[in-house]
C-alpha beads as a LAMMPS data file, in Angstrom:
LAMMPS data file: protein, C-alpha beads

436 atoms
435 bonds

1 atom types
1 bond types

-500.0 500.0 xlo xhi
-500.0 500.0 ylo yhi
-500.0 500.0 zlo zhi

Masses

1 110.0

Atoms # bond

1 1 1 -309.616 -290.979 -396.214
2 1 1 -312.801 -291.551 -398.180
3 1 1 -311.599 -290.603 -401.664
4 1 1 -315.185 -290.205 -402.808
5 1 1 -316.100 -287.677 -400.106
6 1 1 -316.418 -284.001 -400.891
7 1 1 -313.000 -282.413 -401.011
8 1 1 -311.173 -285.753 -401.019
9 1 1 -308.426 -286.764 -403.394
10 1 1 -307.773 -286.632 -406.314
11 1 1 -307.341 -282.915 -406.787
12 1 1 -306.252 -280.614 -409.565
13 1 1 -302.733 -279.431 -408.829
14 1 1 -299.568 -279.100 -410.828
15 1 1 -297.257 -282.054 -410.689
16 1 1 -293.654 -281.100 -409.938
17 1 1 -292.116 -281.084 -413.428
18 1 1 -288.895 -282.667 -412.181
19 1 1 -290.619 -285.737 -410.721
20 1 1 -291.931 -288.422 -413.128
21 1 1 -294.390 -289.674 -410.487
22 1 1 -295.650 -288.304 -407.210
23 1 1 -295.188 -291.508 -405.252
24 1 1 -292.079 -293.163 -403.855
25 1 1 -291.492 -296.216 -406.056
26 1 1 -290.202 -298.123 -403.023
27 1 1 -293.688 -297.937 -401.530
28 1 1 -295.354 -299.453 -404.582
29 1 1 -295.789 -303.076 -405.515
30 1 1 -294.311 -302.474 -408.966
31 1 1 -291.091 -300.498 -408.934
32 1 1 -290.437 -298.082 -411.757
33 1 1 -287.357 -298.949 -413.795
34 1 1 -284.572 -296.468 -414.088
35 1 1 -284.275 -294.606 -417.398
36 1 1 -281.416 -296.852 -418.381
37 1 1 -283.654 -299.913 -418.105
38 1 1 -285.940 -298.583 -420.825
39 1 1 -285.920 -300.861 -423.853
40 1 1 -287.273 -299.601 -427.152
41 1 1 -286.392 -299.042 -430.744
42 1 1 -285.600 -295.541 -429.579
43 1 1 -282.780 -293.393 -430.994
44 1 1 -283.090 -290.671 -428.397
45 1 1 -280.292 -291.583 -425.977
46 1 1 -277.918 -293.141 -428.477
47 1 1 -274.886 -291.100 -429.452
48 1 1 -272.807 -291.214 -432.605
49 1 1 -269.377 -292.878 -432.807
50 1 1 -267.482 -289.693 -431.962
51 1 1 -269.568 -289.029 -428.878
52 1 1 -269.243 -292.644 -427.807
53 1 1 -265.451 -292.387 -427.851
54 1 1 -265.667 -289.202 -425.835
55 1 1 -267.895 -290.941 -423.350
56 1 1 -265.379 -293.750 -422.924
57 1 1 -262.766 -291.177 -421.972
58 1 1 -264.764 -290.205 -418.914
59 1 1 -263.429 -292.784 -416.470
60 1 1 -265.734 -291.555 -413.737
61 1 1 -268.728 -292.503 -415.869
62 1 1 -267.925 -296.149 -416.551
63 1 1 -271.137 -297.398 -414.990
64 1 1 -273.182 -294.963 -417.036
65 1 1 -271.412 -296.028 -420.192
66 1 1 -272.284 -299.664 -419.530
67 1 1 -275.886 -298.580 -419.157
68 1 1 -275.743 -296.863 -422.554
69 1 1 -274.280 -300.035 -424.085
70 1 1 -277.153 -302.062 -422.667
71 1 1 -279.644 -299.648 -424.194
72 1 1 -277.937 -299.951 -427.579
73 1 1 -278.149 -303.736 -427.322
74 1 1 -281.861 -303.523 -426.606
75 1 1 -282.310 -301.388 -429.669
76 1 1 -280.389 -303.830 -431.840
77 1 1 -282.874 -306.556 -430.951
78 1 1 -285.621 -304.508 -432.593
79 1 1 -283.829 -303.655 -435.822
80 1 1 -285.250 -304.959 -439.070
81 1 1 -283.777 -307.833 -441.054
82 1 1 -281.810 -305.293 -443.104
83 1 1 -279.244 -305.433 -440.298
84 1 1 -277.926 -302.865 -437.865
85 1 1 -276.541 -299.597 -439.141
86 1 1 -273.421 -297.990 -437.727
87 1 1 -273.682 -295.910 -434.574
88 1 1 -273.318 -292.772 -436.679
89 1 1 -276.369 -293.654 -438.788
90 1 1 -279.903 -292.805 -437.866
91 1 1 -281.375 -295.646 -435.759
92 1 1 -284.337 -297.466 -437.219
93 1 1 -287.921 -296.766 -436.210
94 1 1 -289.842 -300.030 -436.570
95 1 1 -293.281 -298.578 -437.197
96 1 1 -292.331 -296.165 -439.971
97 1 1 -293.036 -297.640 -443.360
98 1 1 -289.941 -296.261 -445.117
99 1 1 -287.859 -298.851 -446.922
100 1 1 -284.731 -296.710 -446.716
101 1 1 -282.766 -295.720 -443.624
102 1 1 -282.479 -292.240 -445.120
103 1 1 -286.058 -291.899 -446.329
104 1 1 -288.223 -289.336 -444.540
105 1 1 -291.298 -289.699 -446.768
106 1 1 -293.814 -292.465 -446.142
107 1 1 -296.257 -293.067 -449.008
108 1 1 -296.097 -289.407 -449.932
109 1 1 -296.386 -288.215 -446.322
110 1 1 -293.542 -286.390 -444.610
111 1 1 -292.008 -288.181 -441.622
112 1 1 -289.908 -286.721 -438.834
113 1 1 -286.171 -287.481 -438.742
114 1 1 -285.681 -290.697 -436.822
115 1 1 -283.323 -288.932 -434.433
116 1 1 -285.416 -285.900 -433.545
117 1 1 -282.497 -283.807 -432.359
118 1 1 -281.258 -283.793 -435.955
119 1 1 -284.080 -281.390 -436.777
120 1 1 -282.044 -278.568 -435.236
121 1 1 -278.375 -277.933 -436.008
122 1 1 -276.563 -276.806 -432.862
123 1 1 -274.281 -274.719 -435.081
124 1 1 -277.219 -272.339 -435.562
125 1 1 -276.919 -271.101 -431.961
126 1 1 -275.950 -267.415 -431.933
127 1 1 -274.563 -264.984 -429.375
128 1 1 -277.243 -263.601 -427.057
129 1 1 -278.179 -260.040 -428.147
130 1 1 -279.044 -258.749 -424.682
131 1 1 -279.857 -255.238 -425.895
132 1 1 -282.497 -256.582 -428.260
133 1 1 -284.676 -258.206 -425.582
134 1 1 -286.399 -256.407 -422.718
135 1 1 -287.430 -258.497 -419.707
136 1 1 -291.117 -258.091 -418.835
137 1 1 -291.732 -260.732 -416.170
138 1 1 -291.078 -264.318 -415.207
139 1 1 -293.682 -266.721 -416.553
140 1 1 -292.726 -269.927 -414.748
141 1 1 -289.868 -272.088 -413.570
142 1 1 -288.368 -274.648 -415.930
143 1 1 -287.306 -276.878 -413.063
144 1 1 -286.291 -279.937 -415.057
145 1 1 -284.077 -277.743 -417.236
146 1 1 -282.588 -275.933 -414.225
147 1 1 -283.965 -272.659 -415.527
148 1 1 -287.020 -270.502 -416.072
149 1 1 -289.306 -269.139 -418.771
150 1 1 -289.421 -265.349 -419.041
151 1 1 -291.712 -263.036 -420.986
152 1 1 -289.627 -260.577 -422.986
153 1 1 -290.171 -257.960 -425.637
154 1 1 -288.243 -258.366 -428.866
155 1 1 -287.529 -254.719 -429.617
156 1 1 -286.367 -255.447 -433.158
157 1 1 -289.639 -257.168 -434.061
158 1 1 -291.839 -255.202 -431.624
159 1 1 -293.522 -258.298 -430.204
160 1 1 -293.714 -260.315 -427.019
161 1 1 -291.826 -263.595 -426.916
162 1 1 -291.332 -266.436 -424.441
163 1 1 -287.702 -267.138 -423.574
164 1 1 -286.600 -270.334 -421.848
165 1 1 -283.323 -269.666 -420.045
166 1 1 -281.151 -272.675 -419.175
167 1 1 -277.629 -272.818 -417.696
168 1 1 -274.966 -273.863 -420.188
169 1 1 -273.554 -276.344 -417.700
170 1 1 -276.880 -278.180 -417.979
171 1 1 -277.859 -277.948 -421.635
172 1 1 -274.355 -278.263 -423.106
173 1 1 -273.453 -277.262 -426.632
174 1 1 -275.163 -280.079 -428.568
175 1 1 -277.271 -283.212 -428.187
176 1 1 -274.177 -285.438 -428.082
177 1 1 -272.647 -283.188 -425.440
178 1 1 -275.833 -283.392 -423.374
179 1 1 -276.091 -287.192 -423.597
180 1 1 -272.469 -287.583 -422.520
181 1 1 -273.068 -285.455 -419.435
182 1 1 -276.563 -286.826 -418.680
183 1 1 -276.780 -290.378 -420.110
184 1 1 -279.766 -291.340 -417.944
185 1 1 -281.788 -288.151 -418.377
186 1 1 -285.311 -288.707 -419.717
187 1 1 -285.906 -285.131 -420.912
188 1 1 -283.661 -284.142 -423.796
189 1 1 -283.628 -280.386 -424.538
190 1 1 -281.958 -280.664 -427.942
191 1 1 -284.584 -283.188 -428.937
192 1 1 -287.258 -280.637 -428.036
193 1 1 -285.537 -278.086 -430.284
194 1 1 -285.209 -280.536 -433.160
195 1 1 -288.828 -281.600 -432.935
196 1 1 -290.170 -278.037 -432.823
197 1 1 -287.995 -276.990 -435.770
198 1 1 -289.251 -279.945 -437.802
199 1 1 -292.880 -279.160 -436.935
200 1 1 -292.373 -275.516 -437.880
201 1 1 -290.801 -276.521 -441.189
202 1 1 -293.767 -278.714 -442.163
203 1 1 -296.347 -276.114 -441.140
204 1 1 -297.746 -277.958 -438.118
205 1 1 -300.267 -275.454 -436.683
206 1 1 -300.222 -276.649 -433.073
207 1 1 -296.613 -275.865 -432.124
208 1 1 -295.044 -272.590 -431.050
209 1 1 -292.652 -271.038 -433.549
210 1 1 -288.980 -271.438 -432.697
211 1 1 -287.636 -267.916 -433.294
212 1 1 -284.030 -268.445 -432.294
213 1 1 -281.537 -270.065 -429.925
214 1 1 -278.829 -267.934 -428.332
215 1 1 -276.039 -268.297 -425.787
216 1 1 -273.860 -266.120 -423.601
217 1 1 -271.142 -267.118 -421.146
218 1 1 -273.588 -268.571 -418.615
219 1 1 -276.917 -269.384 -420.255
220 1 1 -278.691 -270.694 -423.337
221 1 1 -281.815 -268.799 -424.454
222 1 1 -284.584 -270.469 -426.475
223 1 1 -286.928 -267.862 -427.970
224 1 1 -290.429 -268.868 -429.109
225 1 1 -293.737 -267.211 -429.838
226 1 1 -295.744 -266.217 -426.763
227 1 1 -299.048 -267.939 -425.942
228 1 1 -301.241 -265.193 -424.502
229 1 1 -303.515 -267.317 -422.288
230 1 1 -300.945 -269.485 -420.519
231 1 1 -301.140 -273.244 -420.187
232 1 1 -304.254 -275.395 -420.119
233 1 1 -303.875 -275.973 -416.394
234 1 1 -304.219 -272.261 -415.627
235 1 1 -306.988 -271.845 -418.188
236 1 1 -309.128 -274.713 -416.921
237 1 1 -309.084 -273.450 -413.333
238 1 1 -311.326 -270.581 -414.433
239 1 1 -314.313 -270.331 -416.718
240 1 1 -317.780 -271.713 -416.234
241 1 1 -318.557 -274.549 -413.837
242 1 1 -318.548 -278.182 -415.008
243 1 1 -321.592 -279.122 -417.009
244 1 1 -323.277 -278.516 -420.345
245 1 1 -321.965 -274.990 -420.904
246 1 1 -318.393 -275.992 -420.082
247 1 1 -318.605 -278.866 -422.558
248 1 1 -319.630 -276.391 -425.258
249 1 1 -316.620 -274.183 -424.466
250 1 1 -314.138 -277.066 -424.222
251 1 1 -315.262 -279.048 -427.278
252 1 1 -313.465 -276.972 -429.964
253 1 1 -310.321 -276.873 -427.818
254 1 1 -310.436 -280.638 -427.347
255 1 1 -310.923 -281.133 -431.069
256 1 1 -307.789 -279.095 -431.814
257 1 1 -305.811 -281.099 -429.268
258 1 1 -306.974 -284.433 -430.680
259 1 1 -306.217 -283.285 -434.230
260 1 1 -302.793 -282.080 -433.128
261 1 1 -301.731 -285.369 -431.574
262 1 1 -303.194 -287.343 -434.469
263 1 1 -301.085 -285.281 -436.880
264 1 1 -298.053 -285.653 -434.625
265 1 1 -298.430 -289.436 -434.753
266 1 1 -298.833 -289.321 -438.527
267 1 1 -295.465 -287.549 -438.683
268 1 1 -294.062 -290.526 -436.779
269 1 1 -293.710 -288.708 -433.430
270 1 1 -295.085 -289.763 -430.052
271 1 1 -295.182 -287.126 -427.302
272 1 1 -295.106 -289.290 -424.130
273 1 1 -295.661 -286.396 -421.707
274 1 1 -299.088 -285.002 -422.546
275 1 1 -300.650 -283.049 -419.694
276 1 1 -302.463 -279.819 -418.877
277 1 1 -299.104 -278.121 -418.357
278 1 1 -297.873 -279.044 -421.834
279 1 1 -300.714 -277.448 -423.774
280 1 1 -300.674 -273.668 -424.190
281 1 1 -303.593 -271.425 -425.099
282 1 1 -303.473 -268.339 -427.268
283 1 1 -306.093 -265.974 -428.663
284 1 1 -305.950 -265.137 -432.340
285 1 1 -308.294 -263.113 -434.524
286 1 1 -310.181 -261.662 -431.604
287 1 1 -311.532 -264.330 -429.285
288 1 1 -310.592 -267.428 -431.280
289 1 1 -308.696 -269.795 -428.987
290 1 1 -305.820 -271.802 -430.434
291 1 1 -303.859 -274.525 -428.675
292 1 1 -300.107 -275.065 -428.858
293 1 1 -298.516 -278.349 -427.806
294 1 1 -295.158 -277.921 -426.079
295 1 1 -292.332 -279.836 -424.379
296 1 1 -291.202 -282.482 -426.841
297 1 1 -288.171 -283.361 -424.738
298 1 1 -289.579 -286.856 -424.062
299 1 1 -290.888 -287.289 -427.607
300 1 1 -289.659 -290.117 -429.786
301 1 1 -289.930 -291.530 -433.281
302 1 1 -290.103 -295.020 -431.818
303 1 1 -293.576 -296.347 -431.177
304 1 1 -293.031 -299.549 -429.226
305 1 1 -291.545 -299.555 -425.718
306 1 1 -291.079 -301.876 -422.759
307 1 1 -290.136 -301.071 -419.129
308 1 1 -290.123 -297.410 -420.071
309 1 1 -292.224 -295.136 -417.861
310 1 1 -292.663 -291.559 -419.027
311 1 1 -295.058 -288.735 -418.203
312 1 1 -296.810 -287.598 -415.044
313 1 1 -298.430 -290.048 -412.653
314 1 1 -302.108 -289.277 -413.356
315 1 1 -301.612 -289.419 -417.127
316 1 1 -299.698 -292.691 -417.441
317 1 1 -301.556 -295.486 -419.194
318 1 1 -301.813 -298.652 -417.048
319 1 1 -299.676 -300.707 -419.440
320 1 1 -296.646 -298.543 -418.642
321 1 1 -296.529 -300.277 -415.259
322 1 1 -296.237 -303.779 -416.713
323 1 1 -293.289 -305.578 -418.280
324 1 1 -295.160 -305.926 -421.566
325 1 1 -294.343 -304.048 -424.751
326 1 1 -296.729 -301.141 -425.297
327 1 1 -297.813 -298.872 -428.145
328 1 1 -297.066 -295.187 -427.499
329 1 1 -299.837 -294.118 -429.890
330 1 1 -302.278 -295.660 -427.433
331 1 1 -300.560 -294.359 -424.297
332 1 1 -300.734 -290.838 -425.745
333 1 1 -304.452 -291.426 -426.348
334 1 1 -304.915 -292.417 -422.698
335 1 1 -303.104 -289.246 -421.577
336 1 1 -305.457 -287.207 -423.753
337 1 1 -308.404 -288.841 -422.007
338 1 1 -307.063 -287.789 -418.601
339 1 1 -306.392 -284.280 -419.924
340 1 1 -309.929 -283.934 -421.276
341 1 1 -311.456 -285.205 -418.027
342 1 1 -309.396 -282.721 -416.002
343 1 1 -310.306 -279.761 -418.220
344 1 1 -314.001 -280.521 -417.998
345 1 1 -314.215 -281.431 -414.297
346 1 1 -311.397 -279.259 -412.880
347 1 1 -310.141 -282.406 -411.178
348 1 1 -308.030 -285.453 -411.985
349 1 1 -309.821 -288.800 -412.277
350 1 1 -307.040 -290.381 -410.189
351 1 1 -303.640 -289.458 -408.792
352 1 1 -301.742 -292.443 -410.126
353 1 1 -302.232 -295.490 -412.328
354 1 1 -299.474 -297.431 -410.599
355 1 1 -300.834 -300.617 -408.986
356 1 1 -301.863 -299.790 -405.436
357 1 1 -301.117 -296.099 -405.935
358 1 1 -304.629 -294.590 -405.872
359 1 1 -307.957 -295.851 -404.516
360 1 1 -309.887 -294.057 -407.251
361 1 1 -307.959 -295.856 -409.964
362 1 1 -308.361 -299.187 -408.198
363 1 1 -312.131 -298.578 -408.007
364 1 1 -312.300 -297.959 -411.760
365 1 1 -310.216 -301.066 -412.366
366 1 1 -312.618 -303.179 -410.315
367 1 1 -315.998 -301.631 -411.128
368 1 1 -315.547 -299.781 -414.420
369 1 1 -315.370 -296.145 -415.496
370 1 1 -319.121 -295.532 -415.573
371 1 1 -319.563 -296.909 -412.065
372 1 1 -316.846 -294.533 -410.899
373 1 1 -318.581 -291.535 -412.489
374 1 1 -321.805 -292.541 -410.767
375 1 1 -320.086 -292.735 -407.374
376 1 1 -317.557 -289.906 -407.478
377 1 1 -318.787 -286.504 -406.265
378 1 1 -317.867 -283.289 -407.985
379 1 1 -315.442 -281.294 -405.868
380 1 1 -317.195 -278.962 -403.432
381 1 1 -320.565 -280.435 -404.360
382 1 1 -322.936 -283.156 -403.224
383 1 1 -323.722 -284.089 -406.827
384 1 1 -322.170 -286.985 -408.694
385 1 1 -319.720 -286.418 -411.529
386 1 1 -321.923 -288.259 -414.022
387 1 1 -324.599 -285.577 -413.581
388 1 1 -322.256 -283.047 -415.192
389 1 1 -321.424 -285.067 -418.307
390 1 1 -323.354 -285.664 -421.494
391 1 1 -323.662 -289.240 -422.726
392 1 1 -321.557 -288.521 -425.863
393 1 1 -318.766 -287.212 -423.632
394 1 1 -318.937 -290.242 -421.343
395 1 1 -318.625 -292.502 -424.402
396 1 1 -315.540 -290.611 -425.579
397 1 1 -313.815 -290.650 -422.192
398 1 1 -314.686 -294.289 -421.617
399 1 1 -313.109 -295.170 -424.961
400 1 1 -309.914 -293.197 -424.352
401 1 1 -309.493 -294.368 -420.753
402 1 1 -310.081 -298.051 -421.398
403 1 1 -307.442 -299.996 -419.485
404 1 1 -307.039 -302.659 -422.165
405 1 1 -304.930 -301.126 -424.983
406 1 1 -306.459 -303.373 -427.646
407 1 1 -309.900 -301.922 -426.847
408 1 1 -308.867 -298.273 -426.525
409 1 1 -310.027 -295.729 -429.084
410 1 1 -307.335 -294.624 -431.495
411 1 1 -306.856 -291.040 -432.652
412 1 1 -307.531 -292.035 -436.252
413 1 1 -303.870 -292.271 -437.277
414 1 1 -303.106 -293.438 -440.824
415 1 1 -301.259 -296.482 -439.481
416 1 1 -304.498 -297.886 -438.108
417 1 1 -306.536 -297.320 -441.255
418 1 1 -310.058 -298.572 -440.612
419 1 1 -308.900 -301.560 -438.587
420 1 1 -310.321 -300.321 -435.272
421 1 1 -312.609 -297.582 -433.876
422 1 1 -311.283 -294.059 -433.402
423 1 1 -312.372 -290.944 -431.537
424 1 1 -313.694 -289.552 -434.826
425 1 1 -316.334 -292.288 -434.946
426 1 1 -318.039 -290.741 -431.901
427 1 1 -320.367 -287.760 -431.978
428 1 1 -318.963 -285.495 -429.232
429 1 1 -316.038 -284.125 -431.261
430 1 1 -318.349 -283.391 -434.211
431 1 1 -321.649 -282.331 -432.676
432 1 1 -320.799 -281.291 -429.143
433 1 1 -322.421 -282.387 -425.907
434 1 1 -326.076 -282.501 -426.768
435 1 1 -328.239 -282.292 -423.637
436 1 1 -326.778 -283.022 -420.206

Bonds

1 1 1 2
2 1 2 3
3 1 3 4
4 1 4 5
5 1 5 6
6 1 6 7
7 1 7 8
8 1 8 9
9 1 9 10
10 1 10 11
11 1 11 12
12 1 12 13
13 1 13 14
14 1 14 15
15 1 15 16
16 1 16 17
17 1 17 18
18 1 18 19
19 1 19 20
20 1 20 21
21 1 21 22
22 1 22 23
23 1 23 24
24 1 24 25
25 1 25 26
26 1 26 27
27 1 27 28
28 1 28 29
29 1 29 30
30 1 30 31
31 1 31 32
32 1 32 33
33 1 33 34
34 1 34 35
35 1 35 36
36 1 36 37
37 1 37 38
38 1 38 39
39 1 39 40
40 1 40 41
41 1 41 42
42 1 42 43
43 1 43 44
44 1 44 45
45 1 45 46
46 1 46 47
47 1 47 48
48 1 48 49
49 1 49 50
50 1 50 51
51 1 51 52
52 1 52 53
53 1 53 54
54 1 54 55
55 1 55 56
56 1 56 57
57 1 57 58
58 1 58 59
59 1 59 60
60 1 60 61
61 1 61 62
62 1 62 63
63 1 63 64
64 1 64 65
65 1 65 66
66 1 66 67
67 1 67 68
68 1 68 69
69 1 69 70
70 1 70 71
71 1 71 72
72 1 72 73
73 1 73 74
74 1 74 75
75 1 75 76
76 1 76 77
77 1 77 78
78 1 78 79
79 1 79 80
80 1 80 81
81 1 81 82
82 1 82 83
83 1 83 84
84 1 84 85
85 1 85 86
86 1 86 87
87 1 87 88
88 1 88 89
89 1 89 90
90 1 90 91
91 1 91 92
92 1 92 93
93 1 93 94
94 1 94 95
95 1 95 96
96 1 96 97
97 1 97 98
98 1 98 99
99 1 99 100
100 1 100 101
101 1 101 102
102 1 102 103
103 1 103 104
104 1 104 105
105 1 105 106
106 1 106 107
107 1 107 108
108 1 108 109
109 1 109 110
110 1 110 111
111 1 111 112
112 1 112 113
113 1 113 114
114 1 114 115
115 1 115 116
116 1 116 117
117 1 117 118
118 1 118 119
119 1 119 120
120 1 120 121
121 1 121 122
122 1 122 123
123 1 123 124
124 1 124 125
125 1 125 126
126 1 126 127
127 1 127 128
128 1 128 129
129 1 129 130
130 1 130 131
131 1 131 132
132 1 132 133
133 1 133 134
134 1 134 135
135 1 135 136
136 1 136 137
137 1 137 138
138 1 138 139
139 1 139 140
140 1 140 141
141 1 141 142
142 1 142 143
143 1 143 144
144 1 144 145
145 1 145 146
146 1 146 147
147 1 147 148
148 1 148 149
149 1 149 150
150 1 150 151
151 1 151 152
152 1 152 153
153 1 153 154
154 1 154 155
155 1 155 156
156 1 156 157
157 1 157 158
158 1 158 159
159 1 159 160
160 1 160 161
161 1 161 162
162 1 162 163
163 1 163 164
164 1 164 165
165 1 165 166
166 1 166 167
167 1 167 168
168 1 168 169
169 1 169 170
170 1 170 171
171 1 171 172
172 1 172 173
173 1 173 174
174 1 174 175
175 1 175 176
176 1 176 177
177 1 177 178
178 1 178 179
179 1 179 180
180 1 180 181
181 1 181 182
182 1 182 183
183 1 183 184
184 1 184 185
185 1 185 186
186 1 186 187
187 1 187 188
188 1 188 189
189 1 189 190
190 1 190 191
191 1 191 192
192 1 192 193
193 1 193 194
194 1 194 195
195 1 195 196
196 1 196 197
197 1 197 198
198 1 198 199
199 1 199 200
200 1 200 201
201 1 201 202
202 1 202 203
203 1 203 204
204 1 204 205
205 1 205 206
206 1 206 207
207 1 207 208
208 1 208 209
209 1 209 210
210 1 210 211
211 1 211 212
212 1 212 213
213 1 213 214
214 1 214 215
215 1 215 216
216 1 216 217
217 1 217 218
218 1 218 219
219 1 219 220
220 1 220 221
221 1 221 222
222 1 222 223
223 1 223 224
224 1 224 225
225 1 225 226
226 1 226 227
227 1 227 228
228 1 228 229
229 1 229 230
230 1 230 231
231 1 231 232
232 1 232 233
233 1 233 234
234 1 234 235
235 1 235 236
236 1 236 237
237 1 237 238
238 1 238 239
239 1 239 240
240 1 240 241
241 1 241 242
242 1 242 243
243 1 243 244
244 1 244 245
245 1 245 246
246 1 246 247
247 1 247 248
248 1 248 249
249 1 249 250
250 1 250 251
251 1 251 252
252 1 252 253
253 1 253 254
254 1 254 255
255 1 255 256
256 1 256 257
257 1 257 258
258 1 258 259
259 1 259 260
260 1 260 261
261 1 261 262
262 1 262 263
263 1 263 264
264 1 264 265
265 1 265 266
266 1 266 267
267 1 267 268
268 1 268 269
269 1 269 270
270 1 270 271
271 1 271 272
272 1 272 273
273 1 273 274
274 1 274 275
275 1 275 276
276 1 276 277
277 1 277 278
278 1 278 279
279 1 279 280
280 1 280 281
281 1 281 282
282 1 282 283
283 1 283 284
284 1 284 285
285 1 285 286
286 1 286 287
287 1 287 288
288 1 288 289
289 1 289 290
290 1 290 291
291 1 291 292
292 1 292 293
293 1 293 294
294 1 294 295
295 1 295 296
296 1 296 297
297 1 297 298
298 1 298 299
299 1 299 300
300 1 300 301
301 1 301 302
302 1 302 303
303 1 303 304
304 1 304 305
305 1 305 306
306 1 306 307
307 1 307 308
308 1 308 309
309 1 309 310
310 1 310 311
311 1 311 312
312 1 312 313
313 1 313 314
314 1 314 315
315 1 315 316
316 1 316 317
317 1 317 318
318 1 318 319
319 1 319 320
320 1 320 321
321 1 321 322
322 1 322 323
323 1 323 324
324 1 324 325
325 1 325 326
326 1 326 327
327 1 327 328
328 1 328 329
329 1 329 330
330 1 330 331
331 1 331 332
332 1 332 333
333 1 333 334
334 1 334 335
335 1 335 336
336 1 336 337
337 1 337 338
338 1 338 339
339 1 339 340
340 1 340 341
341 1 341 342
342 1 342 343
343 1 343 344
344 1 344 345
345 1 345 346
346 1 346 347
347 1 347 348
348 1 348 349
349 1 349 350
350 1 350 351
351 1 351 352
352 1 352 353
353 1 353 354
354 1 354 355
355 1 355 356
356 1 356 357
357 1 357 358
358 1 358 359
359 1 359 360
360 1 360 361
361 1 361 362
362 1 362 363
363 1 363 364
364 1 364 365
365 1 365 366
366 1 366 367
367 1 367 368
368 1 368 369
369 1 369 370
370 1 370 371
371 1 371 372
372 1 372 373
373 1 373 374
374 1 374 375
375 1 375 376
376 1 376 377
377 1 377 378
378 1 378 379
379 1 379 380
380 1 380 381
381 1 381 382
382 1 382 383
383 1 383 384
384 1 384 385
385 1 385 386
386 1 386 387
387 1 387 388
388 1 388 389
389 1 389 390
390 1 390 391
391 1 391 392
392 1 392 393
393 1 393 394
394 1 394 395
395 1 395 396
396 1 396 397
397 1 397 398
398 1 398 399
399 1 399 400
400 1 400 401
401 1 401 402
402 1 402 403
403 1 403 404
404 1 404 405
405 1 405 406
406 1 406 407
407 1 407 408
408 1 408 409
409 1 409 410
410 1 410 411
411 1 411 412
412 1 412 413
413 1 413 414
414 1 414 415
415 1 415 416
416 1 416 417
417 1 417 418
418 1 418 419
419 1 419 420
420 1 420 421
421 1 421 422
422 1 422 423
423 1 423 424
424 1 424 425
425 1 425 426
426 1 426 427
427 1 427 428
428 1 428 429
429 1 429 430
430 1 430 431
431 1 431 432
432 1 432 433
433 1 433 434
434 1 434 435
435 1 435 436
């Protein structure tokens, strides 16, 4: 197929949430490692001493336990010269500047707990008050969590809420319980809860409010505020056509999203699964549109990773598919570039960044991003994509989607200081598109 022909791939469609990539790794030249092969200074899959003993008792899971031991060994290699802490202590995060293992303030700035799941105490879970909540309609499936998200009315508070319903046999009763049962799982629901609770506590404006977690005999119910306009995928399918007017509409939304991820990084959190589906839209104060970032189940307080592929295929930075250590600040930035492109063009720039996985990506790799924009046709049009983009926007996307991490624009995080260019040095986020 001619990928540059009208109607050819790539196309804007939801990626199955339970599949980390849309291609069979066996068909690719670079096979994706299993979750257990992921090496990072990452506390997310490690369990405390009590949970580790419980895990050893599961004779049927000996192979999985060995995998967990290997992951712990990888982490130990990254610990600072202070020496390794016990398995019950919070694992170190190499890029946080705290001098103390127990310090959550960095130069006067609040930092997230190194083990994100610690942000929510599983003992806070309450019995499900079924009479309090009235089911309105199903919003979407939560496939990876074996459940669904339902719109309900909280009759006590007289407001609409979003309720994620997950089977107890999947989510377990705590983070340690979950890791014992699912030691190779890449999405950690208790980590999502801990991260959201932390963000709520520090007044982060771009997260939904966690209103409560409940359980009955069969299910766990996570209740959050309801985003009235759905996710960014649904929102970007409508609206005005690509071009100058769409840039004007999208610019304030993009600015919020960039600010949100910058602040997230400054709290010491990397998202690792940014996509259209993981940004919600809500109207406040009339027609003012506000974004909410969701799904922190792959988030981490580690920043440096190797052989650790996360996120959806179109959004993965190229360095994820190498055996080199990578910076998750910069891979999040790349994912934001793909997200912005998709919102503005109603199309993905490519289907995959895996070597040999997409002709569009290979063309960009060989000829450059601007050459691709000049060749690629807008879907259902004979016009080239570049005709629908202002020069300031092209500069921003080119900087975010640079394949070489050392040349990629940062999001202006405090850790970088003024050492390299950021998105805030460019005009599009401040002044808009100018003239197309």
